[in-house]
CHARMM internal coordinates of N, CA and C (Angstrom, degrees):
IC EDIT
DIST 1 N 1 CA 1.4608
DIST 1 CA 1 C 1.5211
ANGL 1 N 1 CA 1 C 109.39
DIST 1 C 2 N 1.3049
ANGL 1 CA 1 C 2 N 115.84
DIHE 1 N 1 CA 1 C 2 N 125.60
DIST 2 N 2 CA 1.4622
ANGL 1 C 2 N 2 CA 120.33
DIHE 1 CA 1 C 2 N 2 CA -177.76
DIST 2 CA 2 C 1.5201
ANGL 2 N 2 CA 2 C 109.36
DIHE 1 C 2 N 2 CA 2 C -89.82
DIST 2 C 3 N 1.3041
ANGL 2 CA 2 C 3 N 115.70
DIHE 2 N 2 CA 2 C 3 N 126.64
DIST 3 N 3 CA 1.4649
ANGL 2 C 3 N 3 CA 119.78
DIHE 2 CA 2 C 3 N 3 CA 177.40
DIST 3 CA 3 C 1.5132
ANGL 3 N 3 CA 3 C 108.86
DIHE 2 C 3 N 3 CA 3 C -89.00
DIST 3 C 4 N 1.3264
ANGL 3 CA 3 C 4 N 116.07
DIHE 3 N 3 CA 3 C 4 N 125.97
DIST 4 N 4 CA 1.4562
ANGL 3 C 4 N 4 CA 120.12
DIHE 3 CA 3 C 4 N 4 CA 179.09
DIST 4 CA 4 C 1.5179
ANGL 4 N 4 CA 4 C 109.26
DIHE 3 C 4 N 4 CA 4 C -95.27
DIST 4 C 5 N 1.3075
ANGL 4 CA 4 C 5 N 115.95
DIHE 4 N 4 CA 4 C 5 N 129.45
DIST 5 N 5 CA 1.4625
ANGL 4 C 5 N 5 CA 120.73
DIHE 4 CA 4 C 5 N 5 CA 177.31
DIST 5 CA 5 C 1.5232
ANGL 5 N 5 CA 5 C 108.34
DIHE 4 C 5 N 5 CA 5 C -114.54
DIST 5 C 6 N 1.3045
ANGL 5 CA 5 C 6 N 115.06
DIHE 5 N 5 CA 5 C 6 N 127.74
DIST 6 N 6 CA 1.4551
ANGL 5 C 6 N 6 CA 119.47
DIHE 5 CA 5 C 6 N 6 CA 179.13
DIST 6 CA 6 C 1.5253
ANGL 6 N 6 CA 6 C 108.53
DIHE 5 C 6 N 6 CA 6 C -97.73
DIST 6 C 7 N 1.3401
ANGL 6 CA 6 C 7 N 115.82
DIHE 6 N 6 CA 6 C 7 N 141.69
DIST 7 N 7 CA 1.4673
ANGL 6 C 7 N 7 CA 119.65
DIHE 6 CA 6 C 7 N 7 CA -179.32
DIST 7 CA 7 C 1.5278
ANGL 7 N 7 CA 7 C 110.44
DIHE 6 C 7 N 7 CA 7 C -64.02
DIST 7 C 8 N 1.3375
ANGL 7 CA 7 C 8 N 116.40
DIHE 7 N 7 CA 7 C 8 N -40.55
DIST 8 N 8 CA 1.4644
ANGL 7 C 8 N 8 CA 120.06
DIHE 7 CA 7 C 8 N 8 CA 177.13
DIST 8 CA 8 C 1.5251
ANGL 8 N 8 CA 8 C 108.11
DIHE 7 C 8 N 8 CA 8 C -135.53
DIST 8 C 9 N 1.3211
ANGL 8 CA 8 C 9 N 117.08
DIHE 8 N 8 CA 8 C 9 N 81.88
DIST 9 N 9 CA 1.4615
ANGL 8 C 9 N 9 CA 120.33
DIHE 8 CA 8 C 9 N 9 CA -174.30
DIST 9 CA 9 C 1.5230
ANGL 9 N 9 CA 9 C 112.41
DIHE 8 C 9 N 9 CA 9 C -72.46
DIST 9 C 10 N 1.3170
ANGL 9 CA 9 C 10 N 115.20
DIHE 9 N 9 CA 9 C 10 N 140.34
DIST 10 N 10 CA 1.4568
ANGL 9 C 10 N 10 CA 118.86
DIHE 9 CA 9 C 10 N 10 CA 173.21
DIST 10 CA 10 C 1.5253
ANGL 10 N 10 CA 10 C 107.72
DIHE 9 C 10 N 10 CA 10 C -79.95
DIST 10 C 11 N 1.3148
ANGL 10 CA 10 C 11 N 117.02
DIHE 10 N 10 CA 10 C 11 N 168.72
DIST 11 N 11 CA 1.4661
ANGL 10 C 11 N 11 CA 119.89
DIHE 10 CA 10 C 11 N 11 CA -178.51
DIST 11 CA 11 C 1.5215
ANGL 11 N 11 CA 11 C 110.38
DIHE 10 C 11 N 11 CA 11 C -61.82
DIST 11 C 12 N 1.3317
ANGL 11 CA 11 C 12 N 115.78
DIHE 11 N 11 CA 11 C 12 N -37.27
DIST 12 N 12 CA 1.4627
ANGL 11 C 12 N 12 CA 119.85
DIHE 11 CA 11 C 12 N 12 CA -178.63
DIST 12 CA 12 C 1.5239
ANGL 12 N 12 CA 12 C 110.23
DIHE 11 C 12 N 12 CA 12 C -62.36
DIST 12 C 13 N 1.3247
ANGL 12 CA 12 C 13 N 116.23
DIHE 12 N 12 CA 12 C 13 N -45.77
DIST 13 N 13 CA 1.4645
ANGL 12 C 13 N 13 CA 120.10
DIHE 12 CA 12 C 13 N 13 CA 179.30
DIST 13 CA 13 C 1.5243
ANGL 13 N 13 CA 13 C 110.27
DIHE 12 C 13 N 13 CA 13 C -64.63
DIST 13 C 14 N 1.3211
ANGL 13 CA 13 C 14 N 115.76
DIHE 13 N 13 CA 13 C 14 N -38.25
DIST 14 N 14 CA 1.4653
ANGL 13 C 14 N 14 CA 120.49
DIHE 13 CA 13 C 14 N 14 CA 179.87
DIST 14 CA 14 C 1.5293
ANGL 14 N 14 CA 14 C 109.62
DIHE 13 C 14 N 14 CA 14 C -62.97
DIST 14 C 15 N 1.3384
ANGL 14 CA 14 C 15 N 116.67
DIHE 14 N 14 CA 14 C 15 N -44.42
DIST 15 N 15 CA 1.4626
ANGL 14 C 15 N 15 CA 120.93
DIHE 14 CA 14 C 15 N 15 CA 177.83
DIST 15 CA 15 C 1.5156
ANGL 15 N 15 CA 15 C 110.42
DIHE 14 C 15 N 15 CA 15 C -61.37
DIST 15 C 16 N 1.3284
ANGL 15 CA 15 C 16 N 115.92
DIHE 15 N 15 CA 15 C 16 N -44.92
DIST 16 N 16 CA 1.4608
ANGL 15 C 16 N 16 CA 120.38
DIHE 15 CA 15 C 16 N 16 CA -178.39
DIST 16 CA 16 C 1.5230
ANGL 16 N 16 CA 16 C 110.36
DIHE 15 C 16 N 16 CA 16 C -62.41
DIST 16 C 17 N 1.3279
ANGL 16 CA 16 C 17 N 116.63
DIHE 16 N 16 CA 16 C 17 N -40.51
DIST 17 N 17 CA 1.4595
ANGL 16 C 17 N 17 CA 120.71
DIHE 16 CA 16 C 17 N 17 CA -179.85
DIST 17 CA 17 C 1.5242
ANGL 17 N 17 CA 17 C 110.32
DIHE 16 C 17 N 17 CA 17 C -63.29
DIST 17 C 18 N 1.3315
ANGL 17 CA 17 C 18 N 116.75
DIHE 17 N 17 CA 17 C 18 N -45.44
DIST 18 N 18 CA 1.4661
ANGL 17 C 18 N 18 CA 119.46
DIHE 17 CA 17 C 18 N 18 CA -179.22
DIST 18 CA 18 C 1.5238
ANGL 18 N 18 CA 18 C 109.82
DIHE 17 C 18 N 18 CA 18 C -68.31
DIST 18 C 19 N 1.3446
ANGL 18 CA 18 C 19 N 116.92
DIHE 18 N 18 CA 18 C 19 N -34.12
DIST 19 N 19 CA 1.4601
ANGL 18 C 19 N 19 CA 120.27
DIHE 18 CA 18 C 19 N 19 CA 179.06
DIST 19 CA 19 C 1.5222
ANGL 19 N 19 CA 19 C 110.68
DIHE 18 C 19 N 19 CA 19 C -65.64
DIST 19 C 20 N 1.3246
ANGL 19 CA 19 C 20 N 116.98
DIHE 19 N 19 CA 19 C 20 N -48.40
DIST 20 N 20 CA 1.4654
ANGL 19 C 20 N 20 CA 119.95
DIHE 19 CA 19 C 20 N 20 CA -179.52
DIST 20 CA 20 C 1.5214
ANGL 20 N 20 CA 20 C 109.80
DIHE 19 C 20 N 20 CA 20 C -65.04
DIST 20 C 21 N 1.3282
ANGL 20 CA 20 C 21 N 116.93
DIHE 20 N 20 CA 20 C 21 N -34.25
DIST 21 N 21 CA 1.4537
ANGL 20 C 21 N 21 CA 120.08
DIHE 20 CA 20 C 21 N 21 CA 178.93
DIST 21 CA 21 C 1.5274
ANGL 21 N 21 CA 21 C 109.77
DIHE 20 C 21 N 21 CA 21 C -65.57
DIST 21 C 22 N 1.3360
ANGL 21 CA 21 C 22 N 116.14
DIHE 21 N 21 CA 21 C 22 N -41.84
DIST 22 N 22 CA 1.4640
ANGL 21 C 22 N 22 CA 120.21
DIHE 21 CA 21 C 22 N 22 CA 177.87
DIST 22 CA 22 C 1.5222
ANGL 22 N 22 CA 22 C 110.42
DIHE 21 C 22 N 22 CA 22 C -62.83
DIST 22 C 23 N 1.3344
ANGL 22 CA 22 C 23 N 116.63
DIHE 22 N 22 CA 22 C 23 N -44.82
DIST 23 N 23 CA 1.4626
ANGL 22 C 23 N 23 CA 120.35
DIHE 22 CA 22 C 23 N 23 CA 179.46
DIST 23 CA 23 C 1.5254
ANGL 23 N 23 CA 23 C 109.27
DIHE 22 C 23 N 23 CA 23 C -60.02
DIST 23 C 24 N 1.3157
ANGL 23 CA 23 C 24 N 116.21
DIHE 23 N 23 CA 23 C 24 N -43.07
DIST 24 N 24 CA 1.4584
ANGL 23 C 24 N 24 CA 121.18
DIHE 23 CA 23 C 24 N 24 CA -179.06
DIST 24 CA 24 C 1.5272
ANGL 24 N 24 CA 24 C 109.76
DIHE 23 C 24 N 24 CA 24 C -63.10
DIST 24 C 25 N 1.3334
ANGL 24 CA 24 C 25 N 116.54
DIHE 24 N 24 CA 24 C 25 N -42.81
DIST 25 N 25 CA 1.4624
ANGL 24 C 25 N 25 CA 120.55
DIHE 24 CA 24 C 25 N 25 CA 178.55
DIST 25 CA 25 C 1.5258
ANGL 25 N 25 CA 25 C 109.93
DIHE 24 C 25 N 25 CA 25 C -61.74
DIST 25 C 26 N 1.3420
ANGL 25 CA 25 C 26 N 117.13
DIHE 25 N 25 CA 25 C 26 N -43.11
DIST 26 N 26 CA 1.4654
ANGL 25 C 26 N 26 CA 120.65
DIHE 25 CA 25 C 26 N 26 CA 179.04
DIST 26 CA 26 C 1.5147
ANGL 26 N 26 CA 26 C 110.34
DIHE 25 C 26 N 26 CA 26 C -58.26
DIST 26 C 27 N 1.3292
ANGL 26 CA 26 C 27 N 116.36
DIHE 26 N 26 CA 26 C 27 N -48.56
DIST 27 N 27 CA 1.4623
ANGL 26 C 27 N 27 CA 120.14
DIHE 26 CA 26 C 27 N 27 CA -177.95
DIST 27 CA 27 C 1.5187
ANGL 27 N 27 CA 27 C 110.74
DIHE 26 C 27 N 27 CA 27 C -63.31
DIST 27 C 28 N 1.3267
ANGL 27 CA 27 C 28 N 116.73
DIHE 27 N 27 CA 27 C 28 N -39.56
DIST 28 N 28 CA 1.4524
ANGL 27 C 28 N 28 CA 119.98
DIHE 27 CA 27 C 28 N 28 CA -179.12
DIST 28 CA 28 C 1.5287
ANGL 28 N 28 CA 28 C 109.42
DIHE 27 C 28 N 28 CA 28 C -66.49
DIST 28 C 29 N 1.3462
ANGL 28 CA 28 C 29 N 116.30
DIHE 28 N 28 CA 28 C 29 N -40.05
DIST 29 N 29 CA 1.4656
ANGL 28 C 29 N 29 CA 120.42
DIHE 28 CA 28 C 29 N 29 CA 178.25
DIST 29 CA 29 C 1.5201
ANGL 29 N 29 CA 29 C 109.84
DIHE 28 C 29 N 29 CA 29 C -62.02
DIST 29 C 30 N 1.3382
ANGL 29 CA 29 C 30 N 116.60
DIHE 29 N 29 CA 29 C 30 N -43.30
DIST 30 N 30 CA 1.4613
ANGL 29 C 30 N 30 CA 120.46
DIHE 29 CA 29 C 30 N 30 CA 178.56
DIST 30 CA 30 C 1.5163
ANGL 30 N 30 CA 30 C 110.39
DIHE 29 C 30 N 30 CA 30 C -61.19
DIST 30 C 31 N 1.3250
ANGL 30 CA 30 C 31 N 116.74
DIHE 30 N 30 CA 30 C 31 N -41.37
DIST 31 N 31 CA 1.4671
ANGL 30 C 31 N 31 CA 120.70
DIHE 30 CA 30 C 31 N 31 CA 178.97
DIST 31 CA 31 C 1.5224
ANGL 31 N 31 CA 31 C 110.08
DIHE 30 C 31 N 31 CA 31 C -61.33
DIST 31 C 32 N 1.3233
ANGL 31 CA 31 C 32 N 116.53
DIHE 31 N 31 CA 31 C 32 N -45.95
DIST 32 N 32 CA 1.4670
ANGL 31 C 32 N 32 CA 120.33
DIHE 31 CA 31 C 32 N 32 CA -179.94
DIST 32 CA 32 C 1.5208
ANGL 32 N 32 CA 32 C 110.44
DIHE 31 C 32 N 32 CA 32 C -63.25
DIST 32 C 33 N 1.3406
ANGL 32 CA 32 C 33 N 116.84
DIHE 32 N 32 CA 32 C 33 N -40.22
DIST 33 N 33 CA 1.4595
ANGL 32 C 33 N 33 CA 120.07
DIHE 32 CA 32 C 33 N 33 CA -179.53
DIST 33 CA 33 C 1.5212
ANGL 33 N 33 CA 33 C 110.78
DIHE 32 C 33 N 33 CA 33 C -63.66
DIST 33 C 34 N 1.3319
ANGL 33 CA 33 C 34 N 117.25
DIHE 33 N 33 CA 33 C 34 N -47.62
DIST 34 N 34 CA 1.4625
ANGL 33 C 34 N 34 CA 119.82
DIHE 33 CA 33 C 34 N 34 CA -179.30
DIST 34 CA 34 C 1.5213
ANGL 34 N 34 CA 34 C 110.25
DIHE 33 C 34 N 34 CA 34 C -65.61
DIST 34 C 35 N 1.3321
ANGL 34 CA 34 C 35 N 116.61
DIHE 34 N 34 CA 34 C 35 N -34.85
DIST 35 N 35 CA 1.4620
ANGL 34 C 35 N 35 CA 120.70
DIHE 34 CA 34 C 35 N 35 CA 177.43
DIST 35 CA 35 C 1.5236
ANGL 35 N 35 CA 35 C 109.93
DIHE 34 C 35 N 35 CA 35 C -64.37
DIST 35 C 36 N 1.3371
ANGL 35 CA 35 C 36 N 115.86
DIHE 35 N 35 CA 35 C 36 N -44.66
DIST 36 N 36 CA 1.4666
ANGL 35 C 36 N 36 CA 120.37
DIHE 35 CA 35 C 36 N 36 CA 179.37
DIST 36 CA 36 C 1.5235
ANGL 36 N 36 CA 36 C 110.26
DIHE 35 C 36 N 36 CA 36 C -62.47
DIST 36 C 37 N 1.3264
ANGL 36 CA 36 C 37 N 116.64
DIHE 36 N 36 CA 36 C 37 N -40.88
DIST 37 N 37 CA 1.4674
ANGL 36 C 37 N 37 CA 120.80
DIHE 36 CA 36 C 37 N 37 CA 179.77
DIST 37 CA 37 C 1.5191
ANGL 37 N 37 CA 37 C 110.51
DIHE 36 C 37 N 37 CA 37 C -63.62
DIST 37 C 38 N 1.3268
ANGL 37 CA 37 C 38 N 117.26
DIHE 37 N 37 CA 37 C 38 N -46.10
DIST 38 N 38 CA 1.4666
ANGL 37 C 38 N 38 CA 119.83
DIHE 37 CA 37 C 38 N 38 CA -178.90
DIST 38 CA 38 C 1.5247
ANGL 38 N 38 CA 38 C 110.55
DIHE 37 C 38 N 38 CA 38 C -65.53
DIST 38 C 39 N 1.3458
ANGL 38 CA 38 C 39 N 116.94
DIHE 38 N 38 CA 38 C 39 N -36.66
DIST 39 N 39 CA 1.4612
ANGL 38 C 39 N 39 CA 119.60
DIHE 38 CA 38 C 39 N 39 CA 177.63
DIST 39 CA 39 C 1.5211
ANGL 39 N 39 CA 39 C 110.43
DIHE 38 C 39 N 39 CA 39 C -66.05
DIST 39 C 40 N 1.3298
ANGL 39 CA 39 C 40 N 116.71
DIHE 39 N 39 CA 39 C 40 N -41.07
DIST 40 N 40 CA 1.4660
ANGL 39 C 40 N 40 CA 120.82
DIHE 39 CA 39 C 40 N 40 CA 178.71
DIST 40 CA 40 C 1.5269
ANGL 40 N 40 CA 40 C 109.64
DIHE 39 C 40 N 40 CA 40 C -63.04
DIST 40 C 41 N 1.3289
ANGL 40 CA 40 C 41 N 116.75
DIHE 40 N 40 CA 40 C 41 N -40.45
DIST 41 N 41 CA 1.4618
ANGL 40 C 41 N 41 CA 120.68
DIHE 40 CA 40 C 41 N 41 CA 178.50
DIST 41 CA 41 C 1.5198
ANGL 41 N 41 CA 41 C 110.70
DIHE 40 C 41 N 41 CA 41 C -62.50
DIST 41 C 42 N 1.3208
ANGL 41 CA 41 C 42 N 116.99
DIHE 41 N 41 CA 41 C 42 N -43.27
DIST 42 N 42 CA 1.4692
ANGL 41 C 42 N 42 CA 120.70
DIHE 41 CA 41 C 42 N 42 CA 179.43
DIST 42 CA 42 C 1.5242
ANGL 42 N 42 CA 42 C 110.21
DIHE 41 C 42 N 42 CA 42 C -62.76
DIST 42 C 43 N 1.3353
ANGL 42 CA 42 C 43 N 116.29
DIHE 42 N 42 CA 42 C 43 N -41.63
DIST 43 N 43 CA 1.4654
ANGL 42 C 43 N 43 CA 120.04
DIHE 42 CA 42 C 43 N 43 CA 179.87
DIST 43 CA 43 C 1.5220
ANGL 43 N 43 CA 43 C 110.56
DIHE 42 C 43 N 43 CA 43 C -62.70
DIST 43 C 44 N 1.3335
ANGL 43 CA 43 C 44 N 117.47
DIHE 43 N 43 CA 43 C 44 N -46.11
DIST 44 N 44 CA 1.4609
ANGL 43 C 44 N 44 CA 120.08
DIHE 43 CA 43 C 44 N 44 CA -178.68
DIST 44 CA 44 C 1.5258
ANGL 44 N 44 CA 44 C 109.87
DIHE 43 C 44 N 44 CA 44 C -65.50
DIST 44 C 45 N 1.3374
ANGL 44 CA 44 C 45 N 117.06
DIHE 44 N 44 CA 44 C 45 N -34.77
DIST 45 N 45 CA 1.4676
ANGL 44 C 45 N 45 CA 120.37
DIHE 44 CA 44 C 45 N 45 CA 176.38
DIST 45 CA 45 C 1.5200
ANGL 45 N 45 CA 45 C 109.96
DIHE 44 C 45 N 45 CA 45 C -63.82
DIST 45 C 46 N 1.3346
ANGL 45 CA 45 C 46 N 116.52
DIHE 45 N 45 CA 45 C 46 N -43.41
DIST 46 N 46 CA 1.4622
ANGL 45 C 46 N 46 CA 120.94
DIHE 45 CA 45 C 46 N 46 CA -179.37
DIST 46 CA 46 C 1.5260
ANGL 46 N 46 CA 46 C 110.03
DIHE 45 C 46 N 46 CA 46 C -62.96
DIST 46 C 47 N 1.3295
ANGL 46 CA 46 C 47 N 116.57
DIHE 46 N 46 CA 46 C 47 N -43.18
DIST 47 N 47 CA 1.4726
ANGL 46 C 47 N 47 CA 120.54
DIHE 46 CA 46 C 47 N 47 CA 178.42
DIST 47 CA 47 C 1.5260
ANGL 47 N 47 CA 47 C 109.37
DIHE 46 C 47 N 47 CA 47 C -62.56
DIST 47 C 48 N 1.3147
ANGL 47 CA 47 C 48 N 115.83
DIHE 47 N 47 CA 47 C 48 N -42.63
DIST 48 N 48 CA 1.4614
ANGL 47 C 48 N 48 CA 121.22
DIHE 47 CA 47 C 48 N 48 CA -179.79
DIST 48 CA 48 C 1.5292
ANGL 48 N 48 CA 48 C 109.92
DIHE 47 C 48 N 48 CA 48 C -61.24
DIST 48 C 49 N 1.3266
ANGL 48 CA 48 C 49 N 116.62
DIHE 48 N 48 CA 48 C 49 N -43.30
DIST 49 N 49 CA 1.4667
ANGL 48 C 49 N 49 CA 120.73
DIHE 48 CA 48 C 49 N 49 CA 179.82
DIST 49 CA 49 C 1.5206
ANGL 49 N 49 CA 49 C 110.90
DIHE 48 C 49 N 49 CA 49 C -64.90
DIST 49 C 50 N 1.3336
ANGL 49 CA 49 C 50 N 116.67
DIHE 49 N 49 CA 49 C 50 N -38.40
DIST 50 N 50 CA 1.4669
ANGL 49 C 50 N 50 CA 120.48
DIHE 49 CA 49 C 50 N 50 CA 178.96
DIST 50 CA 50 C 1.5220
ANGL 50 N 50 CA 50 C 110.44
DIHE 49 C 50 N 50 CA 50 C -62.32
DIST 50 C 51 N 1.3093
ANGL 50 CA 50 C 51 N 117.01
DIHE 50 N 50 CA 50 C 51 N -39.85
DIST 51 N 51 CA 1.4605
ANGL 50 C 51 N 51 CA 120.68
DIHE 50 CA 50 C 51 N 51 CA -178.10
DIST 51 CA 51 C 1.5257
ANGL 51 N 51 CA 51 C 111.06
DIHE 50 C 51 N 51 CA 51 C -68.80
DIST 51 C 52 N 1.3266
ANGL 51 CA 51 C 52 N 116.84
DIHE 51 N 51 CA 51 C 52 N -29.67
DIST 52 N 52 CA 1.4610
ANGL 51 C 52 N 52 CA 119.74
DIHE 51 CA 51 C 52 N 52 CA -177.40
DIST 52 CA 52 C 1.5148
ANGL 52 N 52 CA 52 C 112.12
DIHE 51 C 52 N 52 CA 52 C -73.47
DIST 52 C 53 N 1.3283
ANGL 52 CA 52 C 53 N 117.00
DIHE 52 N 52 CA 52 C 53 N -27.39
DIST 53 N 53 CA 1.4763
ANGL 52 C 53 N 53 CA 118.94
DIHE 52 CA 52 C 53 N 53 CA -175.85
DIST 53 CA 53 C 1.5143
ANGL 53 N 53 CA 53 C 111.31
DIHE 52 C 53 N 53 CA 53 C -85.29
END
COOR INIT
IC SEED 1 N 1 CA 1 C
IC BUILD
């Protein structure tokens, strides 16, 4: 995602920039959360497999 910087941003552009940044942060947080969940699932699967052998 390319961040656009204006030399003299108006308030509207400033709001839009912070809004898109917040949205981007939300999406990134969601990605990290789902990644953490899938990693936790893999770990529990590995532990489960170890116990079976």
